[in-house]
N, C-alpha and C positions, 0 to 999 in steps of 0.2 A: 357864208358867201366872202367873205373877205376873203378868204382860202383860193377860193375860186376865181376871184377877181385876178389876185394876185399872181393863179399859175398861168392864166390867161395873159396878161400883160406880158410876163415873162417868157412863152412861147412863142408872142409876136415878137418882140428884143430878138432871141435866141432866130428867129427866123428871116428877121433884115439882114443879118449876117449871112449872105449866101455867097458860102465856097466858089460855085459857079462865078463870079463877076471876079473875084479877089483873084484866082490863080490866073486871070488872063491880063492883068493888071501888074502883076508881080512881073510875070513872063515879060511884058512890055517894057517894063524898068528893068532887067537886064538885057533885054538889047535894045533901050537906049545908053545904059551904060556901056556897052562895047562899043557902041557906035563912036559915043564922047572920048571912049580911052583910046582908042583907034586913030583916033583926031586931034588927040595928044590935049583934050579940053579937060584937064584934069582939074581946075578952079572951078570949071563949070556944072563938074559932079556936086561937088563940096557945097556947090552955092543951092543946086538943088534938091542936097540932102535935108532928111529932120532933123528937128532938133535937137536927136538924141545921139546923131552925128555932132552936131558941132558941143555940143556940149561936154561931146568924151573927147572930142580931139581939136587942134586946131587945123583950120586951110592950110598952113605953113608945113605941118605934118602931115597930110593927109595929102594933099598937094606933089610929097617929097615922094611919098608909098607909091600912088599912081604912076606919078614917073617911073620909079622903080619898075614896076610891076613892067607897063610897056620897054622899059630903057633893058629890060632882064631876057622877056620872055618872046618881047617882039610883035607885033599886030594880034588879036584873039582872030581863030579862024571858025572853031565849031563849038557847040555843046548842046547842054542838051540835060534838061531836070533830069534828076534822078530821085529824088525826096522832096518831098515839102509837109510843112505843117500851115493851118490855118489857126491864129488862136487871140478869138477876140479875151480880151480883158476889162480890168476897168480903167485901166491909163492907156485903155489905147487898142485895136485891132491892128495885129503884125503877122505877115505872112514871110515865113520861113524858106527860103529853096536851097537845094545841095546841087548844084551844077558842076560836076566833071567838063574841060574844056579844055580847048588844045590850041594852044597859041603857036606861032611857028617855032618857036625855039623849046615849048616843054609842055606836056600835059599836067594840068592843074585839077583843085579840085576848088571852088569857090563855095562859100557858104553867103545869102545876100539872107538880110532881115527888113522886110517892108512894113512902111505902117501905110495901113491904106485909112486915108482921110478924104471924103468928099468925094472919090470917083479918083481920087489919084495914089498912086505909089509914092512915099518918101522912104529914097535909100535910112535906115538910122543904124546896121552893121552891115559890115565888108568882114570875111574872112576869106585870106587862100592859102590854101595849103598847097607847098611846091617845094622839094628842096630845091629844084633848080634857083630857086631865088637867092638860097641861102650860100652855096657851093660857085657861083658862078660873079 
């Protein structure tokens, strides 16, 4: 009897984590990120990020990174999700998006990790892969 209750509880917990809701939240987060980046609202991007990002990096460092991305690459033009994962863990619920993107001056691949918390996506990690950032 105990095992059946535990299995039922686990099943209901897993089903409560709905990819159908998580992916659109993360995609909306990417759209907001790019709008804020184009508007040069670098401190606001950091302020709206999750505690993991704030623990890993200072506001000054992240503002410098976002400013360099904007200064060197120009404005974000377009992009699309080319891969994603939805990972509920004991330390939180995370959605990772791989996002090839076109900026004014170069094409890049961005990776966003979002913590899904209370129906909101909080940016925890941002990676950008671009040779252009290094050589220009």
